[in-house]
DRENTORKOL-3810 file (N, C-alpha, C; in nm, 4 decimals):
REM DRENTORKOL-3810
@n.u->-0.8933; n.v->-0.9617; n.w->-1.0732; ca.u->-0.7594; ca.v->-0.9427; ca.w->-1.0216; c.u->-0.7468; c.v->-0.8018; c.w->-0.9648
@n.u->-0.6852; n.v->-0.7901; n.w->-0.8499; ca.u->-0.6670; ca.v->-0.6612; ca.w->-0.7843; c.u->-0.5673; c.v->-0.5749; c.w->-0.8618
@n.u->-0.5825; n.v->-0.4440; n.w->-0.8474; ca.u->-0.4879; ca.v->-0.3515; ca.w->-0.9099; c.u->-0.3500; c.v->-0.3724; c.w->-0.8489
@n.u->-0.2489; n.v->-0.3782; n.w->-0.9330; ca.u->-0.1133; ca.v->-0.4052; ca.w->-0.8872; c.u->-0.0273; c.v->-0.2793; c.w->-0.8958
@n.u->0.0564; n.v->-0.2610; n.w->-0.7932; ca.u->0.1470; ca.v->-0.1466; ca.w->-0.7868; c.u->0.2884; c.v->-0.1995; c.w->-0.7700
@n.u->0.3826; n.v->-0.1389; n.w->-0.8411; ca.u->0.5213; ca.v->-0.1848; ca.w->-0.8374; c.u->0.6019; c.v->-0.1053; c.w->-0.7349
@n.u->0.7072; n.v->-0.1677; n.w->-0.6792; ca.u->0.7976; ca.v->-0.0943; ca.w->-0.5912; c.u->0.8507; c.v->0.0303; c.w->-0.6636
@n.u->0.8581; n.v->0.1416; n.w->-0.5912; ca.u->0.9061; ca.v->0.2666; ca.w->-0.6487; c.u->0.7953; c.v->0.3591; c.w->-0.6947
@n.u->0.6759; n.v->0.3059; n.w->-0.7220; ca.u->0.5631; ca.v->0.3913; ca.w->-0.7596; c.u->0.5177; c.v->0.4715; c.w->-0.6381
@n.u->0.4534; n.v->0.5841; n.w->-0.6635; ca.u->0.4000; ca.v->0.6660; ca.w->-0.5541; c.u->0.2656; c.v->0.6093; c.w->-0.5105
@n.u->0.2478; n.v->0.5980; n.w->-0.3794; ca.u->0.1231; ca.v->0.5470; ca.w->-0.3216; c.u->0.0156; c.v->0.6539; c.w->-0.3386
@n.u->-0.0968; n.v->0.6173; n.w->-0.3994; ca.u->-0.2065; ca.v->0.7118; ca.w->-0.4209; c.u->-0.3152; c.v->0.6982; c.w->-0.3152
@n.u->-0.3230; n.v->0.5812; n.w->-0.2502; ca.u->-0.4238; ca.v->0.5566; ca.w->-0.1470; c.u->-0.3566; c.v->0.4943; c.w->-0.0257
@n.u->-0.3625; n.v->0.5625; n.w->0.0883; ca.u->-0.3087; ca.v->0.5049; ca.w->0.2120; c.u->-0.3907; c.v->0.3831; c.w->0.2504
@n.u->-0.3252; n.v->0.2853; n.w->0.3095; ca.u->-0.3984; ca.v->0.1691; ca.w->0.3558; c.u->-0.3107; c.v->0.0476; c.w->0.3766
@n.u->-0.3767; n.v->-0.0655; n.w->0.3909; ca.u->-0.3100; ca.v->-0.1931; ca.w->0.4097; c.u->-0.2954; c.v->-0.2587; c.w->0.2721
@n.u->-0.1738; n.v->-0.2964; n.w->0.2399; ca.u->-0.1433; ca.v->-0.3593; ca.w->0.1115; c.u->-0.0868; c.v->-0.4985; c.w->0.1338
@n.u->-0.1176; n.v->-0.5864; n.w->0.0415; ca.u->-0.0591; ca.v->-0.7203; ca.w->0.0406; c.u->0.0620; c.v->-0.7156; c.w->-0.0522
@n.u->0.1756; n.v->-0.7652; n.w->-0.0043; ca.u->0.2952; ca.v->-0.7756; ca.w->-0.0864; c.u->0.2968; c.v->-0.9163; c.w->-0.1440
@n.u->0.2921; n.v->-0.9248; n.w->-0.2750; ca.u->0.2898; ca.v->-1.0539; ca.w->-0.3438; c.u->0.4222; c.v->-1.0703; c.w->-0.4173
@n.u->0.4913; n.v->-1.1789; n.w->-0.3879; ca.u->0.6198; ca.v->-1.2051; ca.w->-0.4520; c.u->0.6041; c.v->-1.3161; c.w->-0.5552
@n.u->0.6749; n.v->-1.3031; n.w->-0.6632; ca.u->0.6714; ca.v->-1.4034; ca.w->-0.7695; c.u->0.7076; c.v->-1.5399; c.w->-0.7133
@n.u->0.6234; n.v->-1.6376; n.w->-0.7404; ca.u->0.6529; ca.v->-1.7743; ca.w->-0.6994; c.u->0.6118; c.v->-1.8115; c.w->-0.5583
@n.u->0.5475; n.v->-1.7200; n.w->-0.4838; ca.u->0.5088; ca.v->-1.7559; ca.w->-0.3465; c.u->0.3647; c.v->-1.8062; c.w->-0.3388
@n.u->0.3021; n.v->-1.8269; n.w->-0.4539; ca.u->0.1664; ca.v->-1.8796; ca.w->-0.4569; c.u->0.0608; c.v->-1.7793; c.w->-0.4133
@n.u->0.0965; n.v->-1.6516; n.w->-0.4069; ca.u->0.0008; ca.v->-1.5486; ca.w->-0.3700; c.u->-0.0203; c.v->-1.5333; c.w->-0.2209
@n.u->0.0578; n.v->-1.6058; n.w->-0.1393; ca.u->0.0390; ca.v->-1.5965; ca.w->0.0057; c.u->0.0770; c.v->-1.4580; c.w->0.0568
@n.u->0.1935; n.v->-1.4082; n.w->0.0228; ca.u->0.2373; ca.v->-1.2742; ca.w->0.0576; c.u->0.2262; c.v->-1.2389; c.w->0.2048
@n.u->0.2327; n.v->-1.1090; n.w->0.2325; ca.u->0.2188; ca.v->-1.0557; ca.w->0.3682; c.u->0.1639; c.v->-0.9149; c.w->0.3577
@n.u->0.1155; n.v->-0.8596; n.w->0.4692; ca.u->0.0519; ca.v->-0.7285; ca.w->0.4682; c.u->0.1408; c.v->-0.6203; c.w->0.5286
@n.u->0.1317; n.v->-0.5000; n.w->0.4697; ca.u->0.2055; ca.v->-0.3839; ca.w->0.5188; c.u->0.1169; c.v->-0.2600; c.w->0.5072
@n.u->0.1537; n.v->-0.1542; n.w->0.5778; ca.u->0.0854; ca.v->-0.0260; ca.w->0.5663; c.u->0.1660; c.v->0.0641; c.w->0.4745
@n.u->0.1011; n.v->0.1245; n.w->0.3770; ca.u->0.1661; ca.v->0.2196; ca.w->0.2874; c.u->0.0905; c.v->0.3512; c.w->0.2948
@n.u->0.1645; n.v->0.4626; n.w->0.2886; ca.u->0.1070; ca.v->0.5945; ca.w->0.3108; c.u->0.1057; c.v->0.6773; c.w->0.1823
@n.u->-0.0082; n.v->0.7406; n.w->0.1568; ca.u->-0.0265; ca.v->0.8266; ca.w->0.0395; c.u->0.0885; c.v->0.9259; c.w->0.0271
@n.u->0.1415; n.v->0.9388; n.w->-0.0939; ca.u->0.2492; ca.v->1.0345; ca.w->-0.1212; c.u->0.3880; c.v->0.9761; c.w->-0.1068
@n.u->0.4007; n.v->0.8650; n.w->-0.0375; ca.u->0.5300; ca.v->0.7984; ca.w->-0.0249; c.u->0.5450; c.v->0.6986; c.w->-0.1396
@n.u->0.6640; n.v->0.6389; n.w->-0.1522; ca.u->0.6875; ca.v->0.5390; ca.w->-0.2556; c.u->0.6671; c.v->0.3989; c.w->-0.1984
@n.u->0.6159; n.v->0.3075; n.w->-0.2825; ca.u->0.6126; ca.v->0.1677; ca.w->-0.2413; c.u->0.7581; c.v->0.1234; c.w->-0.2276
@n.u->0.7944; n.v->0.0647; n.w->-0.1150; ca.u->0.9349; ca.v->0.0282; ca.w->-0.0939; c.u->0.9796; c.v->-0.0899; c.w->-0.1795
@n.u->1.1107; n.v->-0.0985; n.w->-0.2034; ca.u->1.1628; ca.v->-0.2141; ca.w->-0.2768; c.u->1.1461; c.v->-0.3402; c.w->-0.1926
@n.u->1.1465; n.v->-0.4542; n.w->-0.2589; ca.u->1.1365; ca.v->-0.5812; ca.w->-0.1879; c.u->1.2651; c.v->-0.6600; c.w->-0.2066
@n.u->1.2951; n.v->-0.7443; n.w->-0.1119; ca.u->1.4164; ca.v->-0.8257; ca.w->-0.1206; c.u->1.4092; c.v->-0.9273; c.w->-0.2323
@n.u->1.2873; n.v->-0.9709; n.w->-0.2634; ca.u->1.2717; ca.v->-1.0740; ca.w->-0.3667; c.u->1.2934; c.v->-1.0177; c.w->-0.5064
@n.u->1.2841; n.v->-0.8843; n.w->-0.5196; ca.u->1.3113; ca.v->-0.8219; ca.w->-0.6486; c.u->1.2067; c.v->-0.8461; c.w->-0.7542
@n.u->1.2472; n.v->-0.9013; n.w->-0.8663; ca.u->1.1642; ca.v->-0.9177; ca.w->-0.9857; c.u->1.0293; c.v->-0.9837; c.w->-0.9564
@n.u->0.9245; n.v->-0.9215; n.w->-1.0111; ca.u->0.7919; ca.v->-0.9798; ca.w->-1.0028; c.u->0.7128; c.v->-0.9461; c.w->-0.8780
@n.u->0.7723; n.v->-0.8784; n.w->-0.7817; ca.u->0.6990; ca.v->-0.8432; ca.w->-0.6599; c.u->0.6093; c.v->-0.7221; c.w->-0.6877
@n.u->0.4911; n.v->-0.7214; n.w->-0.6257; ca.u->0.4012; ca.v->-0.6081; ca.w->-0.6392; c.u->0.3143; c.v->-0.5950; c.w->-0.5145
@n.u->0.2412; n.v->-0.4826; n.w->-0.5085; ca.u->0.1524; ca.v->-0.4510; ca.w->-0.3968; c.u->0.0087; c.v->-0.4492; c.w->-0.4457
@n.u->-0.0831; n.v->-0.4991; n.w->-0.3612; ca.u->-0.2264; ca.v->-0.4962; ca.w->-0.3906; c.u->-0.2990; c.v->-0.4370; c.w->-0.2701
@n.u->-0.3820; n.v->-0.3353; n.w->-0.2937; ca.u->-0.4569; ca.v->-0.2713; ca.w->-0.1848; c.u->-0.5608; c.v->-0.3675; c.w->-0.1287
@n.u->-0.5578; n.v->-0.3852; n.w->0.0022; ca.u->-0.6562; ca.v->-0.4684; ca.w->0.0711; c.u->-0.7646; c.v->-0.3792; c.w->0.1312
@n.u->-0.7202; n.v->-0.2735; n.w->0.2008; ca.u->-0.8157; ca.v->-0.1848; ca.w->0.2686; c.u->-0.7583; c.v->-0.0433; c.w->0.2711
@n.u->-0.8233; n.v->0.0488; n.w->0.2001; ca.u->-0.7816; ca.v->0.1880; ca.w->0.2006; c.u->-0.8306; c.v->0.2588; c.w->0.3258
@n.u->-0.7588; n.v->0.3643; n.w->0.3643; ca.u->-0.7961; ca.v->0.4406; ca.w->0.4836; c.u->-0.7576; c.v->0.5875; c.w->0.4658
@n.u->-0.8373; n.v->0.6759; n.w->0.5255; ca.u->-0.8094; ca.v->0.8190; ca.w->0.5220; c.u->-0.7223; c.v->0.8561; c.w->0.6411
@n.u->-0.6213; n.v->0.9403; n.w->0.6171; ca.u->-0.5386; ca.v->0.9893; ca.w->0.7272; c.u->-0.6263; c.v->1.0681; c.w->0.8234
@n.u->-0.5990; n.v->1.0566; n.w->0.9513; ca.u->-0.6809; ca.v->1.1258; ca.w->1.0506; c.u->-0.6806; c.v->1.2767; c.w->1.0286
@n.u->-0.5668; n.v->1.3349; n.w->0.9896; ca.u->-0.5616; ca.v->1.4798; ca.w->0.9699; c.u->-0.6354; c.v->1.5253; c.w->0.8438
@n.u->-0.6766; n.v->1.4308; n.w->0.7590; ca.u->-0.7521; ca.v->1.4664; ca.w->0.6376; c.u->-0.9006; c.v->1.4359; c.w->0.6521
@n.u->-0.9400; n.v->1.3695; n.w->0.7595; ca.u->-1.0792; ca.v->1.3297; ca.w->0.7768; c.u->-1.1615; c.v->1.4472; c.w->0.8259
@n.u->-1.2776; n.v->1.4687; n.w->0.7638; ca.u->-1.3615; ca.v->1.5838; ca.w->0.7965; c.u->-1.4204; c.v->1.5790; c.w->0.9378
@n.u->-1.4289; n.v->1.4619; n.w->0.9983; ca.u->-1.4862; ca.v->1.4482; ca.w->1.1325; c.u->-1.3822; c.v->1.4657; c.w->1.2429
@n.u->-1.2559; n.v->1.4803; n.w->1.2058; ca.u->-1.1486; ca.v->1.4921; ca.w->1.3038; c.u->-1.0747; c.v->1.6232; c.w->1.2849
@n.u->-0.9997; n.v->1.6630; n.w->1.3860; ca.u->-0.9208; ca.v->1.7831; ca.w->1.3752; c.u->-0.9629; c.v->1.8870; c.w->1.4766
@n.u->-0.8989; n.v->2.0019; n.w->1.4666; ca.u->-0.9271; ca.v->2.1077; ca.w->1.5638; c.u->-1.0578; c.v->2.1793; c.w->1.5320
@n.u->-1.1179; n.v->2.2335; n.w->1.6365; ca.u->-1.2405; ca.v->2.3121; ca.w->1.6222; c.u->-1.2042; c.v->2.4587; c.w->1.6415
@n.u->-1.1915; n.v->2.5281; n.w->1.5309; ca.u->-1.1526; ca.v->2.6702; ca.w->1.5382; c.u->-1.2711; c.v->2.7589; c.w->1.5601
END
């Protein structure tokens, strides 16, 4: 089972997350969440959570990108 994150928690890894709602059979939908921000609330409320599908590094934090001083 994938690690689950609740709405309101702080995002530790930027990337694409699947939003899984209670009772939807795990179909859910995908969203982008950014490190340091909070996982947003969901309309379905109780039982909804986020699961990381694919993590990604912000371009400004990647060692191969940025200005050449």
